[in-house]
N, C-alpha and C positions, 0 to 999 in steps of 0.2 A: 768121306761124307754118309750120312745114314743112308739106310736102305731104306728104310721109309720116303727118301726124298726122291720124287720123279725126277726122271733119266733128261727130260727136257728142261728144267729148271736146273737139275745141277751143271749141266753146261753152262745154261745160262748166270749163274752165280758165278762159275770160273769166267767166264766171260766178261762178267761186272769187275770180277778182281781184277785182269788184265787192263781192261779199260782203267782203273783208278790208279796203275800201277803208272801206264804210261801217261796218266794226266801228272806226274809226278808227285814229288812228297808235299803235301800239304805246310801251309806258315803254322805256327804255333796258336795265331793271332785267329777271332772268329772269324773275321772276314776272309782270310785266307782258305779257312776251311770250308766255311758255306762255298767259294767258289768254285774249292775243287770238287764239292757235291756235285754241283750243275753242272760243271763239265763232265762227269761221268757220266750224268744224265742224259746229256743231249744225243747219245747214239743210241740210246733207246727212244729216243722221242723223233728218229727220223721214220720216214713213210705213212701210212695210215689215210686216212681220209682229208681232201681238201673241201673245206666247208665255206659257207657262203659269209656266215661271220666268225672271223677269227682275228677280235684286236684284242687289243691293252688299254685298259681305261682307270680310273679313281673310284672309289667310294669315299665321298666327304664326309666323316663322322661328326664333326667339328670345324670351329672356324679354322682351328689349326693343325687338325689332324684329317690325312688321307690315307686309306688303305689300299693298295694295286688290286687289279682284280684284271682275268683276262674272260672273256666273255664268247661263246660258243655258240652257233647254231647250223646246223647242215641247211636250211634253206630261209629266206627271207619271206616275210609275212606281213599283208597288213591287218593280222590281229593276233590279240595280246595273249601268249604263252605263260604255261607253268615253268617254272625255273625249278633247275639243283643247284645250289650254293655248295662247292665243296672247299674244303680244306685240307692242304696237303700234309705230310706226315713229315718226321726228322729230328722226330728225338725233344721236341717242344725248340729247338735249336736251329734248324737246317731248312732249307727249303725256298720253295717260292713258287707263284702261281702258276706257273709253266713244267714245275718237275713233273706232273703228270700230263703233261701236253697229248701224246699223241693217245694214250687211255679215254683223256676226255673228250678228245677229237669222234674217236671210237664212240665212244658212248652219248653222246649227242647226235651221233648220225644213225644209231642203232634207236635212241629212243624217239629224237623229234622235240623235243623240248628245248629251252634254252639251258646252257649249263654255265657258269658262273663259279670259277675258280679265284678264291680269295684268298691274300695273305692276311698274314697276323701277328703280332707283337710277339718276338721271340726271347728266350733266354739267352742271354743273361742280363738284354737290356729290361726286359721286362720279365714279372713271375705272375702267377697265378694271385688274382682274376682279371688283370687288366686285358689278356688276350679275349677271354671269357667276354667280359664286358664290351669293349669293344666292338668285337663279332656281333653281338646281340644289336650293338645300335648299327652295325651294318647291315643287318636282316631288318630293323626296324626301316631305316633308308631305303632298302629295295624294296617292303612293304609299298612305302608311299612315294619314292619317284621310278621305281624301275621301268613305267610306261616308257621312260625316254632310250631305255633300251629293249624294248616289244614286250617287255616282262608283265603278267596280269601278277601285281605284288600281292594279290589275297592266296594266289597259290604257288607257295612256295614250299618246295622239301629243303633240309637241311642232311649234313653229311660230312664227311672225309675219313682220310686214312691214319691209323695210327695214333700219334700224339695230337692231329689235327681233329680226330674223329673224336678225343677228350675235350678240345677247345670247343668244336663244335655241338656236341651235347650240352655242356655246360652253359653255350648260347642259349640254345633252344631251351634250355629249363628257367634260364633268366626269363627268358621271356613268356613261357606258360605260367611263371611266379608271377610275371606283372599282368596275367590275364589278357595278353594282347591277343591270344586265337592262332598265334604264330608259333613254329611253321605245323605245317599242316603233315609231314610224314619225314621219315630219316632214314639215309640209306648211307651205310658203314662200309670198307675193307677195315681189315685184322683192327678193329679200333682198340683204346686204351682207355675203359670205361670206369676203374676204380685202383686200387693200390694194393690187391690182395695177393701175396708173393708164395700162398700154399695150395694155389690152386692145382690138380692133376698136373698142367699142362706146365704150369713153371716147373714141379718136383721132375716131369717127364723131361723135358727140353733146355731147362734153364742152365745146367753144368758142363753142356757140351761146347763144340768149337762156334756154334751157331751163333748169330746176332740179332735181336737182343739177348742179352743171357740174364739170367735170373740176378745176379750181382750189378748190371747197367739199371736194371729194374730198379731195385733196393737205392740207388744213388739217385737216379731220376726223378724219383716219388719229390723226397723234401727240398731237393733243388727245385723244382718248379711248385711246388705250393708255396713256399716263400716264408714261412712264418709259425706258428704254431698254431695248432686248433685248425687250419686250412682244409684238411685233408678229412676234414668229417662234413666240409660244407658241399651239398649233393652236386653243384656244378664242378667239384672235381671229383667224386667218387657218386655215381649217376644209381648206387647201389642203394642209396641211401633216400634219393627223393619216392615222389610218388607216383610208382610205375603203373598203375592203372589208368593213370592221368596220362599216359603217352602217346602221342601219335603212332599209328603203324611203323613198324621199324624193321628195318634189312640189315642184319649184322651177317657179313661175309666174314668167314673165321678160316685160319690156315690149318693146316692137319699138325704140323710141325712147328708149331708157335708156342714160347711162352706167355702168351695173351691169348690162347684159342678161349680159355677158360672165361674171359672175362667178358669176351660175346656171348659164348655158350649160356652161360649164367647168369647175366643179364636179362639175355630171351626169355631163358626158363622162366624165371623170376617174372616178368612183364606180364604173361600168358597166366601165370598162376594168379596173378592181381587183374585179370579181365583185360589185360591190353591184348595186341595184337603184334606178334612179333616173330619173327624167322632169323635160324642164325645156320645157313649152311657150309657145312666144314667142306674146306676143297683138299680131296686127296692129295698126299705128298707134297704138299704145298708151305711154304716155309712164311716167314712174316717178309711185308712187300713183296709178295709176288707178284702183285698185281701191275708193279710196274716194268716186269720185263714180257709183257704182253708182244714183245716182237719175235719173241723166239719159245714162248710157252702157252701152249694151247687153253690149259685150263684158266689163264688170267683171262682170255678172250671170253670164255664161259663164264667168269665172272662178271665182265662185263655186259651180256648179254642177260645174268641176270638181275644186274641193278638196274637196265632197261625195263625189263620184264617188270618190276617191283615197281618201279616208278607209272609205268603204263596202268597197271592192275589197282597199287593201293596208294599213289601217290597223289600229286596235288593236281591231276590232270582231271 
């Protein structure tokens, strides 16, 4: 284990490896791999605050397509409130709305608004731009129908973790291209915003034992893109969009992560073009560190940072 890695996180990574072993070897089919991933996540989601609203529902984006969602709020209210719509990580293949259940409950309690954890279409069943366009339709549904969940649809923030951050950013860009005015702010953790394999963080951290590696990124990008030319779409590669037109962004990055540069460089480029973007780098952290908040103090500091951003520059 690298000396750069925080001791609490090193212990958490060892615990996660043990949890995966205890869950048994996953089958070779994608359903078994997904079930194994969620079984490993179960221990990490234990504990944390009990909320007044903590329930599962669906967003109906068409007559024959519903997207699963989990809604969190620390308290009930007669007033409509802003919402943060989060997409989980998982390499475009794994995960579910409750993958980060404890972290999102913590965030809802710390912030005070409504948190919606939204599912999206995964590989291999779907490739770009299906998840992006369906997520954009879900954002539009929340804008129009959010009041039934206590949400002020004019005050939506978007975001996500890892691959979910890519889909979320793409959906936000899709809507801004359509001039809907949505969403109002973006908050991300260890986001994958482009397909650059040559960043300093890719070169520094992509060849060791940590995952994801540079090789896994090299394989993931074309698999998700699904066809020639797709990787030049700004909804896939956010560095190609009009960064000056972006809403305020919070892009939490991990120091010991191949994708650190994806957040830091995008935030820098947005600021250069007149946008408002911050990319705090959490020292000693690796990819997906936020999901280990049960054991890692820095993960909880990241939650506090997300909540502070949503209060300060978010949709409220």
